[in-house]
N, C-alpha and C positions, 0 to 999 in steps of 0.2 A: 689861346694864342698858340700857334704851332711851335713845337719845340720847347714850350715852357716847362721847367722842372715841376714834377708833381710831388716831390717829397715834402715840401713845406705844407702844401694842402693836406696831404695824407696825415702828417703829424697833428695838424690842427683838428682834423676830423676825428682822429683816434682819441685825442684828449677830450673833445666834446662828447663823443659817444660814451666814454668812460664816465664822465661827469653826469651824463644823462641817465645812466643806469642800464645801458645795453650789456648783454652777456658776453658777446664775442665780437672781435674783428675777424672777418673771414676773407681769405685770399683765394682766388682761383688760380689756375695755371694755364698760361698761354705761351707758346714758343713759336719763334719765327713769324711773329705777327707784325711787330712795329710799335709805334707810340700808342699809349692808352692803357697798357697793363704793366704793372711792376712785377719783376721776377719775385716769386713767392718766398723762397727760402731766405734769401738775404734780406728781403723786406720784413719778414717776420722777426728776424733777429734785431733789425733796426727798430721795429715797433716795440719789442720787448724792453728796450732801453728807454722808451719814451712814454710808457704807460706803467701803471702800478697794479691794477686789479683786474682789468677786463681780460676775458679769455682770448686766446689767439688760435685761429683754426685755419685749416686748408680745406677747400671743398671744390675740387680736390686736386692733389698732385697726380699727374699722369704717370702712374707707377711703372708701366712697361718701358718708359723712356729712360729710367734712371738705374744705375747700379744700386742694388739694395743696401750695400754697405754705406754708400754715400748718404742715402736717405736716412738710414738708421742713425748714423753719426750726427748729421746736421740737425735732425729733428730732436734727438736726445739732448743735444747741446742747447737748442732753443728752449726746451722744457726747463733745463737747469737755469739758463739765463733769465727766464721769465718767472722763476719761482714756482714752476709747476702749473703753468696756465695753458699748455698746449693741448689741442685736439687735432689729431692727424686724420685728414680725409683723403682718400685715394680714389681714383677713377681709372677706367680702362683707356680712355682717349678714343678719338674717332677721326681726327683730321689728317688726311694723307700727308700733307706737307710737314707736319710735325714728326711723324714716323720716319719719313724720308730724311729729314734733316739730322736725325739721331741714328740713322742706319739701322732702324728696327723694322722687321717685317710685321705689318699689321695683323696678319693671320696668326701670329704667335702671341698676340697681346693677352689673351686669357691665361695661357700657360705662364707667361712672364709675370702677370699680375699675381697669380696664386703663389708662384714660387717666391716672388719678391716679398709679398706680404708675410709668408711663412718665415722668411729670413729676417725681415725687420722685427717681427714679434719675438723671435728667438734671441736676436741680438739685444733687444731691450730687456727681456726677462732674465736671460742668463749671462749676458755680456759676451756671448760667443755663439757661433753657429757655423755649420759647414756651408760654404758658398763657393761654387765653382770648383768643387773637389778638394778644397783646403779649409781647415778650420781657421776662422778669423775671430778677432776680439775687437771690442770697441770700448771707449770710455770718453767722457763720463757716461754713466747710465742715466736714463731719464729720472727726474725727481719723483714723478708719479709712479707708484708701484702697484701692480707689476709692470704696467706700461701706461702711457697716455691713452685716453679713449680713441678708438679708431672708427671712423665713419667710412662706409662704402657707398656706392651709387649703382645705378642701373635702371633701365626703363622697362625691359621685358621681364616676364615673370621669372625666367631662369636666373637672370642677373640679380633680381631682388632676393631670391632664395639663396643664392651664393653669398650675398651680402649678409643675410641673416645668419648664415653658418659661420662666416669668417670674421665679421666685424661687430662693433658695439652699437652701431646706429646706421640708419639709411638716410641718404639725402636724395630728394626727388629731383627730377628735371625741372628747369624753369618753365618749360613749355607744356606741361601736362594740363589738360583741361580738368576742371574741378571734379566732374563726374568720374573721369578715368582715374584721377588721383585717389579718390575714395576707395576704388577697387584695389589699387596697388598698395595702399596702406593696409588693407585687409590681408592681401597676400603676404606682406612683410610680417604683420602681427601673427598670422598663423604659422609662418615658418620660424619666427623667432620665439614662438611659444610664450608670448607675453613680455619677453625681455627686449632690450634695445630701445634706442631713441628713433623717432621719426622726425626728420627735419625737412620741412617744406621750403623749396626755393622759389621765390617770386620776384619779378620786376615790379617796381612800384615807386610811388612818391606821395608825400603828404604836404598839403599847403592849406592856408587859411580858407580857401574856397576850392570847390571841386573843379571849376573851370580853370583856375590858375594851376592846379595840380596837373591837369591834362596838358595845358598849353606849354608847361615847363618840360614835361617828360616826353611828350609825343615825338617831336622832331629828333632829339638825340637817340631815343630808343629805337625808332624805325631805322635810323642810320646804322646803328649797331647790328640790328637783326638782319639787315640786308647783307652785311658781311657774313653773319652766321649762315645765311641761306647758301652761300658758296661753300663755307666750311662743312656744312652738314650734308652735303650731297651724297656722301657715302655712309651716312649714319642711319640708325633705325628710325629716327624721328625727322627725316628730311621733309616729310609731307607737312610738318607743322609750320614750315616756312614758305609755303607756296603762295599763300594769300596774306601779305603783310599789310594789314590796314588796322586802324585803331579799333574798328568794330569787331574784327575777328580776334584781336588780341585781348580785348577788354576783359573777357571772363577769366583770363589767366593772371590778371594784374591786381595789385593792391594800390588803388589810386583814389584820392578824394580828400575831403577835409577830415579833421580828427574823428568826428562821429562816424562818417562813412568808413574810414580806414579801420576804426575799432570794430565795427560791425563785420567787416570783411575778415579781419583776423579771427574774430569769434567763430566764424563758420569753419575755418581751418582747425581751430581748437576743438570744435564739436566733431569734426571729422576724424580726430585722433592724432593730430600733429602735436608733438612735444615742443617744437620750436619752429621759427621761421627765419630763414636767411633772406634778407631784403637787398636786392641789387638796385640801389637808388641813384647811382651816378654812372650812366653810360659815358664813354670817353668825351663826348662833346657837351655834356651838361656842366655848367659852371660851378666853381667852388662855392661862391657866395650862396647860390640857391641850395646847394647840398647842405651847407652848414645850417641854413634856416630850416630845412626839412628835419635834420637830426635834432635840432633844438626843439622843434615843435613836437616831434614824436616823444622826446623825453619828457616834455612838459604836459602834453595833453593825452597821449596814447599809452605810454608805458605804465603810468600809475594804475590804469585799469587792468593790467595784466601782471603786475609785479608779483602778485602772490601765486601766479600760475607758472608759466615756463619762459621760453626764450624768444627774443626778437633781436636781430642784429644786422648792421649794415656791412656788406663785404666790399672789397675793392677788386 
């Protein structure tokens, strides 16, 4: 329903995911977009009060758009409010409208990202840093010491290597083909010298039957990706959105019944992924269907991987 509040749905989904044994709730960052995405920082704080154990993560905040002191203060406070459950994921951003709305020049995004990340980390570790020519302090400091885990992202090799140097983990693009993804995981592992987490991002859906999984996910996912095709026109992966059909998308998705879904997850595990972020609810996919999917994953899929690593549904 147009204009329907999403907060009640989100709270129910978060509690169910926690009960089902998921490792994180993950929020992306969208600005100047409209209905369908919740603002990440305030929503993480809200979720911290409505959950007890599940991790809370961003994948990721568009760091060049934000004053680093604001990011450091807000996320440190969320880590405290949640009892030390935060993972902070940051990205460069790519959408011209977002940079324009915040008065940021896109050509400066790498410089702003690197300086911002340095300032955030210093503020978290030491409680102070030089920002804009002045020494500033923050409080409270994050509960996790020396700081919460930091994820970075990037699709080209230079960005992956930068992530390996600056962050504790790398999150992939949602639209990498599996063969390309295997090569990028190798680039990250080489650059990180064996350290750091590899988190694979996938669109997907699990249902009792493969046909039902497809019929539930296909229309809302294609609707979302048509929007992305416009957003991505200036990005390095714009070509991934030129042919939006189920057949071309299928290799990048996790879709099927529990057996098929588990087999697909196993392939990413064998590829070297430590965890998977699953985007299972495009804006037009209903709450009831999403709840059934989370419950089914918790009952039929997660037990097969519980001794391994991570699987999580973001918003």
